Backbone as a printed PyTorch tensor [residue, N CA C, xyz], in Angstrom:
tensor([[[133.5600,  65.5740, 172.7790],
         [133.8410,  64.5210, 173.7270],
         [132.8770,  63.3670, 173.4610]],

        [[133.3830,  62.1310, 173.3190],
         [132.5200,  60.9750, 173.0590],
         [131.5650,  60.7000, 174.2270]],

        [[130.3980,  60.1860, 173.8970],
         [129.4240,  59.7910, 174.9160],
         [128.6320,  58.6000, 174.4010]],

        [[127.8320,  58.0030, 175.2640],
         [127.0860,  56.7960, 174.9000],
         [126.0000,  57.0740, 173.8580]],

        [[125.5230,  58.2940, 173.7670],
         [124.4880,  58.6300, 172.7840],
         [125.0640,  58.6340, 171.3740]],

        [[126.2400,  59.2020, 171.2140],
         [126.8080,  59.3600, 169.8730],
         [127.9070,  58.3530, 169.5460]],

        [[128.2660,  57.4800, 170.4890],
         [129.3370,  56.5100, 170.2550],
         [129.0150,  55.5920, 169.0780]],

        [[127.7570,  55.2140, 168.9460],
         [127.3160,  54.4230, 167.7980],
         [126.5620,  55.3800, 166.8860]],

        [[126.9910,  55.5210, 165.6480],
         [126.3200,  56.4700, 164.7490],
         [124.8530,  56.0920, 164.5160]],

        [[124.0270,  57.1040, 164.3080],
         [122.6100,  56.8790, 163.9940],
         [122.4920,  56.1630, 162.6540]],

        [[121.4120,  55.4270, 162.5060],
         [121.1220,  54.7550, 161.2390],
         [120.8780,  55.8080, 160.1680]],

        [[121.0090,  55.3910, 158.9340],
         [120.6820,  56.3050, 157.8350],
         [119.1860,  56.6020, 157.8760]],

        [[118.7810,  57.6960, 157.2780],
         [117.3590,  58.0430, 157.2240],
         [116.5590,  56.9270, 156.5740]],

        [[117.1070,  56.3180, 155.5400],
         [116.4260,  55.2260, 154.8460],
         [116.2170,  54.0310, 155.7900]],

        [[117.2370,  53.6860, 156.5550],
         [117.1140,  52.5950, 157.5230],
         [116.1070,  52.9440, 158.6150]],

        [[116.1240,  54.1780, 159.0660],
         [115.1960,  54.6120, 160.1090],
         [113.7560,  54.5530, 159.6080]],

        [[113.5210,  54.9900, 158.3780],
         [112.1740,  54.9230, 157.8120],
         [111.6960,  53.4790, 157.7750]],

        [[112.5300,  52.5770, 157.2860],
         [112.1440,  51.1650, 157.1940],
         [111.8450,  50.5900, 158.5810]],

        [[112.6750,  50.8960, 159.5540],
         [112.5000,  50.3690, 160.9080],
         [111.2210,  50.8970, 161.5430]],

        [[111.0650,  52.2160, 161.5500],
         [109.9040,  52.7920, 162.2320],
         [108.6020,  52.4800, 161.5090]],

        [[108.6370,  52.4600, 160.1850],
         [107.4240,  52.1110, 159.4300],
         [107.0230,  50.6670, 159.7170]],

        [[107.9880,  49.7710, 159.7920],
         [107.6510,  48.3680, 160.0380],
         [107.1210,  48.1670, 161.4500]],

        [[107.5340,  49.0120, 162.3990],
         [107.0650,  48.8280, 163.7770],
         [105.5540,  49.0070, 163.8760]],

        [[104.9670,  49.8350, 163.0190],
         [103.5180,  50.0290, 163.0670],
         [102.7490,  48.7930, 162.5880]],

        [[103.4000,  47.9080, 161.8660],
         [102.7350,  46.6750, 161.4500],
         [102.7760,  45.6230, 162.5570]],

        [[103.5750,  45.8670, 163.5960],
         [103.7180,  44.9250, 164.7030],
         [103.1350,  45.4380, 166.0130]],

        [[102.9600,  46.7440, 166.1160],
         [102.5330,  47.3480, 167.3780],
         [101.4390,  48.3770, 167.1490]],

        [[100.6730,  48.5900, 168.1920],
         [ 99.7550,  49.7030, 168.2840],
         [ 99.8730,  50.2210, 169.7010]],

        [[ 99.2740,  51.3490, 170.0040],
         [ 99.3970,  51.8450, 171.3660],
         [ 98.0400,  51.9580, 172.0400]],

        [[ 98.0740,  52.2350, 173.3210],
         [ 96.8480,  52.2900, 174.1240],
         [ 95.8870,  53.3500, 173.5990]],

        [[ 96.4130,  54.4890, 173.2130],
         [ 95.5670,  55.5740, 172.7320],
         [ 94.7850,  55.1330, 171.4910]],

        [[ 95.4620,  54.5090, 170.5560],
         [ 94.7970,  54.0750, 169.3180],
         [ 93.7780,  52.9790, 169.5840]],

        [[ 94.0910,  52.0600, 170.4990],
         [ 93.1350,  51.0120, 170.8540],
         [ 91.9080,  51.6380, 171.5120]],

        [[ 92.1300,  52.5490, 172.4430],
         [ 91.0100,  53.2280, 173.1100],
         [ 90.1400,  53.9560, 172.0980]],

        [[ 90.7590,  54.6790, 171.1970],
         [ 90.0140,  55.4130, 170.1670],
         [ 89.1900,  54.4550, 169.3080]],

        [[ 89.7970,  53.3620, 168.8790],
         [ 89.0820,  52.3940, 168.0370],
         [ 87.9000,  51.7880, 168.7910]],

        [[ 88.1250,  51.3820, 170.0300],
         [ 87.0440,  50.7860, 170.8160],
         [ 85.9460,  51.8060, 171.1000]],

        [[ 86.3250,  53.0530, 171.3320],
         [ 85.3370,  54.1160, 171.5700],
         [ 84.4410,  54.3260, 170.3580]],

        [[ 84.9900,  54.0590, 169.2010],
         [ 84.2430,  54.2210, 167.9470],
         [ 83.5060,  52.9450, 167.5370]],

        [[ 83.5800,  51.9170, 168.3950],
         [ 82.8750,  50.6720, 168.1190],
         [ 83.5740,  49.7710, 167.1240]],

        [[ 84.8840,  49.8830, 167.0240],
         [ 85.6350,  49.0500, 166.0780],
         [ 85.4010,  47.5700, 166.3520]],

        [[ 85.1440,  46.8350, 165.3020],
         [ 84.9630,  45.3900, 165.4150],
         [ 85.8870,  44.6500, 164.4570]],

        [[ 86.9250,  45.3440, 163.9750],
         [ 87.8170,  44.7310, 162.9910],
         [ 89.0870,  44.1490, 163.6120]],

        [[ 89.0910,  44.0050, 164.9350],
         [ 90.1750,  43.3040, 165.6090],
         [ 89.6360,  42.7420, 166.9190]],

        [[ 90.3660,  41.7690, 167.4600],
         [ 90.0170,  41.1710, 168.7430],
         [ 91.1270,  41.5210, 169.7150]],

        [[ 90.7560,  42.1420, 170.8210],
         [ 91.7050,  42.5330, 171.8540],
         [ 91.7950,  41.4080, 172.8740]],

        [[ 92.9930,  40.8810, 173.0660],
         [ 93.2080,  39.7790, 174.0070],
         [ 94.0620,  40.2160, 175.1840]],

        [[ 93.5310,  40.0420, 176.3690],
         [ 94.2820,  40.2030, 177.6080],
         [ 94.9050,  38.8430, 177.8680]],

        [[ 96.2260,  38.7530, 177.7820],
         [ 96.8910,  37.4500, 177.8500],
         [ 97.4960,  37.1720, 179.2250]],

        [[ 97.0540,  37.9440, 180.2270],
         [ 97.4680,  37.7030, 181.6110],
         [ 96.6260,  36.5710, 182.1950]],

        [[ 96.8110,  36.2910, 183.4480],
         [ 96.0450,  35.2230, 184.1000],
         [ 94.5820,  35.6310, 184.2380]],

        [[ 93.6820,  34.6580, 184.3170],
         [ 92.2630,  34.9750, 184.5250],
         [ 92.0130,  35.7980, 185.7950]],

        [[ 92.7770,  35.5560, 186.8520],
         [ 92.6080,  36.3260, 188.0840],
         [ 92.9390,  37.8010, 187.8760]],

        [[ 94.0180,  38.0700, 187.1690],
         [ 94.3840,  39.4600, 186.8930],
         [ 93.3500,  40.1160, 185.9720]],

        [[ 92.8530,  39.3620, 184.9990],
         [ 91.8000,  39.8790, 184.1220],
         [ 90.5730,  40.2860, 184.9430]],

        [[ 90.1170,  39.4000, 185.8230],
         [ 88.9410,  39.6930, 186.6370],
         [ 89.1500,  40.9270, 187.5100]],

        [[ 90.3610,  41.1220, 187.9930],
         [ 90.6570,  42.2610, 188.8690],
         [ 90.5800,  43.5900, 188.1160]],

        [[ 90.8860,  43.5850, 186.8470],
         [ 90.8090,  44.8050, 186.0460],
         [ 91.4460,  44.6000, 184.6900]],

        [[ 90.6980,  44.9590, 183.6360],
         [ 91.1910,  44.7690, 182.2740],
         [ 90.7040,  45.9040, 181.3860]],

        [[ 91.2630,  45.9640, 180.2050],
         [ 90.8350,  46.9520, 179.2250],
         [ 89.4210,  46.5890, 178.7890]],

        [[ 88.4870,  47.5460, 178.8710],
         [ 87.1260,  47.2560, 178.4140],
         [ 87.1390,  46.7920, 176.9550]],

        [[ 86.4460,  45.6990, 176.6960],
         [ 86.4070,  45.1410, 175.3510],
         [ 87.3520,  43.9790, 175.1480]],

        [[ 88.3080,  43.8130, 176.0620],
         [ 89.2800,  42.7290, 175.9250],
         [ 88.6760,  41.4010, 176.3630]],

        [[ 89.0940,  40.3540, 175.6770],
         [ 88.7560,  38.9940, 176.0640],
         [ 89.9340,  38.4140, 176.8230]],

        [[ 89.6620,  37.5410, 177.7600],
         [ 90.7150,  36.8970, 178.5320],
         [ 91.1410,  35.6010, 177.8580]],

        [[ 92.4190,  35.5230, 177.5200],
         [ 92.9900,  34.2890, 176.9840],
         [ 94.4800,  34.2970, 177.3120]],

        [[ 94.8520,  33.6250, 178.3710],
         [ 96.2560,  33.5820, 178.7820],
         [ 97.1290,  33.1160, 177.6280]],

        [[ 98.3180,  33.6860, 177.5390],
         [ 99.1800,  33.3650, 176.3890],
         [ 99.4560,  31.8840, 176.2710]],

        [[ 99.5170,  31.1680, 177.3720],
         [ 99.7530,  29.7240, 177.3210],
         [ 98.5820,  28.9220, 176.7810]],

        [[ 97.4140,  29.5500, 176.7030],
         [ 96.2010,  28.8740, 176.2130],
         [ 95.9320,  29.1640, 174.7350]],

        [[ 96.8220,  29.9170, 174.1090],
         [ 96.6480,  30.2090, 172.6820],
         [ 97.1310,  29.0030, 171.8870]],

        [[ 96.1730,  28.2870, 171.3280],
         [ 96.4590,  27.0870, 170.5440],
         [ 95.6260,  27.1320, 169.2680]],

        [[ 95.9290,  26.2440, 168.3710],
         [ 95.1360,  26.1570, 167.1450],
         [ 93.6540,  25.9520, 167.4850]],

        [[ 93.4100,  25.1040, 168.4500],
         [ 92.0240,  24.8290, 168.8370],
         [ 91.3280,  26.0620, 169.4270]],

        [[ 92.0210,  26.7860, 170.3120],
         [ 91.3830,  27.9540, 170.9300],
         [ 91.1410,  29.0830, 169.9320]],

        [[ 91.8220,  29.0580, 168.8160],
         [ 91.6600,  30.1050, 167.8030],
         [ 90.5720,  29.7770, 166.7760]],

        [[ 90.0090,  28.5760, 166.8500],
         [ 89.0090,  28.1550, 165.8680],
         [ 87.7520,  29.0090, 165.8680]],

        [[ 87.5180,  29.7500, 166.9320],
         [ 86.3180,  30.6030, 167.0090],
         [ 86.3980,  31.7970, 166.0600]],

        [[ 87.5920,  32.1050, 165.5690],
         [ 87.7680,  33.2780, 164.7040],
         [ 88.2890,  32.8680, 163.3370]],

        [[ 87.9300,  33.6630, 162.3450],
         [ 88.4250,  33.4030, 160.9910],
         [ 89.9380,  33.6050, 160.9450]],

        [[ 90.5620,  32.9810, 159.9700],
         [ 92.0210,  33.0170, 159.8570],
         [ 92.5780,  34.4180, 159.6550]],

        [[ 91.7770,  35.3280, 159.1340],
         [ 92.2720,  36.6820, 158.8610],
         [ 91.9590,  37.6830, 159.9760]],

        [[ 91.4330,  37.2110, 161.0950],
         [ 91.1370,  38.0900, 162.2320],
         [ 92.4310,  38.6640, 162.7970]],

        [[ 92.4560,  39.9690, 162.9610],
         [ 93.5990,  40.6180, 163.5930],
         [ 93.4310,  40.5580, 165.1040]],

        [[ 94.4560,  40.0720, 165.7870],
         [ 94.4700,  40.0330, 167.2390],
         [ 95.4230,  41.1100, 167.7490]],

        [[ 94.9810,  41.8370, 168.7620],
         [ 95.8250,  42.8010, 169.4650],
         [ 95.9750,  42.2550, 170.8760]],

        [[ 97.2050,  42.0510, 171.2920],
         [ 97.4720,  41.4100, 172.5770],
         [ 98.1400,  42.3880, 173.5330]],

        [[ 97.8400,  42.2140, 174.8190],
         [ 98.5320,  42.9980, 175.8360],
         [ 98.6810,  42.1710, 177.1010]],

        [[ 99.6380,  42.5990, 177.9200],
         [ 99.8600,  41.9710, 179.2290],
         [100.0050,  43.0780, 180.2700]],

        [[100.8250,  42.8630, 181.2670],
         [100.9340,  43.8100, 182.3750],
         [101.5770,  45.1310, 181.9600]],

        [[102.5660,  45.0880, 181.1120],
         [103.2290,  46.3160, 180.7030],
         [104.6290,  46.0570, 180.1940]],

        [[105.4280,  47.1040, 180.1100],
         [106.7670,  46.9830, 179.5160],
         [107.6780,  45.9970, 180.2500]],

        [[107.3870,  45.7320, 181.5040],
         [108.2060,  44.8130, 182.2990],
         [107.7840,  43.3540, 182.1160]],

        [[106.8010,  43.1020, 181.2730],
         [106.2290,  41.7670, 181.0880],
         [106.3850,  41.3360, 179.6300]],

        [[106.7410,  40.0840, 179.4080],
         [106.8850,  39.6120, 178.0250],
         [105.7250,  38.7090, 177.5950]],

        [[104.6490,  38.6820, 178.3800],
         [103.4980,  37.8480, 178.0340],
         [102.8780,  38.2120, 176.6920]],

        [[102.8070,  39.4930, 176.3770],
         [102.2310,  39.8950, 175.0940],
         [103.1000,  39.4230, 173.9370]],

        [[104.4030,  39.4880, 174.1020],
         [105.2940,  39.0000, 173.0440],
         [105.1680,  37.4820, 172.8910]],

        [[105.0260,  36.7770, 173.9990],
         [104.8170,  35.3270, 173.9330],
         [103.5110,  35.0060, 173.1880]],

        [[102.4630,  35.7640, 173.5060],
         [101.1740,  35.5650, 172.8370],
         [101.2830,  35.9010, 171.3510]],

        [[101.9400,  37.0040, 171.0490],
         [102.0950,  37.4040, 169.6520],
         [102.8660,  36.3460, 168.8660]],

        [[103.8930,  35.8090, 169.4610],
         [104.6670,  34.7590, 168.7980],
         [103.8130,  33.5200, 168.5590]],

        [[103.0410,  33.1270, 169.5430],
         [102.1520,  31.9590, 169.3820],
         [101.1670,  32.1910, 168.2380]],

        [[100.5590,  33.3720, 168.2260],
         [ 99.5860,  33.6870, 167.1750],
         [100.2490,  33.7090, 165.8030]],

        [[101.4140,  34.3220, 165.7220],
         [102.1290,  34.3760, 164.4430],
         [102.4940,  32.9700, 163.9620]],

        [[102.9190,  32.1130, 164.8730],
         [103.2590,  30.7330, 164.4990],
         [102.0250,  29.9660, 164.0170]],

        [[100.8380,  30.4060, 164.4590],
         [ 99.5880,  29.7930, 163.9970],
         [ 99.0880,  30.4480, 162.7030]],

        [[ 99.8710,  31.3640, 162.1770],
         [ 99.5060,  32.0300, 160.9270],
         [ 98.4840,  33.1420, 161.1090]],

        [[ 98.3480,  33.6540, 162.3250],
         [ 97.3410,  34.6710, 162.6280],
         [ 97.9550,  36.0710, 162.6120]],

        [[ 97.2490,  37.0450, 162.0510],
         [ 97.7180,  38.4300, 162.1120],
         [ 97.6760,  38.9210, 163.5610]],

        [[ 98.7080,  39.6220, 163.9880],
         [ 98.7930,  40.0370, 165.3870],
         [ 99.5870,  41.3260, 165.5250]],

        [[ 99.1580,  42.1320, 166.4960],
         [ 99.8900,  43.3170, 166.9210],
         [ 99.9300,  43.3170, 168.4450]],

        [[100.9590,  43.9210, 168.9860],
         [101.0640,  44.0900, 170.4340],
         [100.6090,  45.5000, 170.7960]],

        [[ 99.8020,  45.6110, 171.8570],
         [ 99.4590,  46.9300, 172.3880],
         [100.5700,  47.3150, 173.3470]],

        [[101.4330,  48.2220, 172.9060],
         [102.5720,  48.6070, 173.7250],
         [102.1010,  49.2880, 175.0060]],

        [[102.7960,  49.0050, 176.0700],
         [102.4590,  49.5790, 177.3610],
         [101.5830,  48.6940, 178.2110]],

        [[100.7440,  47.8610, 177.5680],
         [ 99.8680,  46.9560, 178.3010],
         [ 98.9850,  47.6880, 179.2970]],

        [[ 98.6520,  46.9970, 180.3870],
         [ 97.8040,  47.5650, 181.4350],
         [ 98.4410,  48.8260, 182.0260]],

        [[ 99.7590,  48.8100, 182.1830],
         [100.4540,  49.9660, 182.7340],
         [100.2680,  51.1840, 181.8390]],

        [[100.4210,  50.9940, 180.5520],
         [100.2200,  52.0910, 179.6060],
         [ 98.7870,  52.5900, 179.6070]],

        [[ 97.8390,  51.6480, 179.6810],
         [ 96.4140,  52.0080, 179.7260],
         [ 96.1430,  52.9050, 180.9420]],

        [[ 96.6730,  52.5060, 182.0920],
         [ 96.5010,  53.2950, 183.3140],
         [ 97.1940,  54.6540, 183.1850]],

        [[ 98.3900,  54.6610, 182.6150],
         [ 99.1280,  55.9130, 182.4480],
         [ 98.3590,  56.9140, 181.5900]],

        [[ 97.5810,  56.4160, 180.6380],
         [ 96.7750,  57.2960, 179.7880],
         [ 95.5380,  57.8060, 180.5230]],

        [[ 95.2330,  57.2140, 181.6800],
         [ 94.0750,  57.6330, 182.4520],
         [ 92.7740,  56.9990, 182.0030]],

        [[ 92.8700,  55.9250, 181.2210],
         [ 91.6710,  55.2490, 180.7320],
         [ 91.0760,  54.3630, 181.8220]],

        [[ 89.7750,  54.1430, 181.7470],
         [ 89.0910,  53.3330, 182.7490],
         [ 89.2630,  51.8470, 182.4640]],

        [[ 88.9620,  51.0660, 183.4880],
         [ 89.0700,  49.6230, 183.4230],
         [ 87.7060,  48.9840, 183.6180]],

        [[ 87.5760,  47.7700, 183.1420],
         [ 86.4300,  46.9210, 183.4360],
         [ 86.9260,  45.8670, 184.4190]],

        [[ 86.0240,  45.3020, 185.2000],
         [ 86.3860,  44.2440, 186.1330],
         [ 85.3920,  43.1050, 185.9820]],

        [[ 85.7910,  41.9350, 186.4300],
         [ 84.9310,  40.7670, 186.3540],
         [ 85.2260,  39.9190, 185.1430]],

        [[ 84.2930,  39.0460, 184.8370],
         [ 84.4590,  38.0560, 183.7680],
         [ 84.1980,  38.6050, 182.3690]],

        [[ 83.3920,  39.6520, 182.2770],
         [ 82.9340,  40.1430, 180.9770],
         [ 83.8580,  41.2110, 180.4070]],

        [[ 83.9350,  41.2800, 179.0650],
         [ 84.8030,  42.2800, 178.4420],
         [ 84.3850,  43.7250, 178.7140]],

        [[ 83.0900,  43.9980, 178.8200],
         [ 82.6420,  45.3740, 179.0010],
         [ 82.8840,  46.1980, 177.7520]],

        [[ 82.5810,  47.4920, 177.8550],
         [ 82.7880,  48.4050, 176.7300],
         [ 83.4740,  49.6740, 177.2280]],

        [[ 84.2660,  50.2890, 176.3710],
         [ 84.8680,  51.5730, 176.7000],
         [ 83.7440,  52.5550, 176.9660]],

        [[ 83.8580,  53.3010, 178.0450],
         [ 82.8380,  54.2480, 178.4100],
         [ 81.8750,  53.7260, 179.4760]],

        [[ 81.7570,  52.4000, 179.5680],
         [ 80.8890,  51.7960, 180.5800],
         [ 81.6570,  51.4070, 181.8360]],

        [[ 82.9620,  51.4060, 181.7320],
         [ 83.7830,  50.9190, 182.8400],
         [ 83.9620,  51.9970, 183.9030]],

        [[ 84.4410,  51.5410, 185.0380],
         [ 84.7130,  52.5080, 186.1140],
         [ 86.1850,  52.5220, 186.4550]]])
């Protein structure tokens, strides 16, 4: 009996490999970001692209606040052209991270989205930092 799952045939294995492999060049997840920050990774910049008020209320430790609308060539001058940016927003219901990623890509900057955003971070049970400063993983409450 036909159903919505099988009505459209699955992609070939070759197509699936290409699709899923390419997704890792565009996305990372909360667990991997947490692990990297816990290990003191300094090879990427984590950007919270929500409003400054939401950042102050609670953010991923280590993240810098830069609203997606403020991502400009000028605001990016503080970092070298090859700096990898990882962006996040509120979560799957928010497109702010995609807007930020698009802005960064249009500026020629390497970028990945942290899937899940703040919602995913909370779902993993990770702690948050509050206030103006990025804080560090492990120091937050």
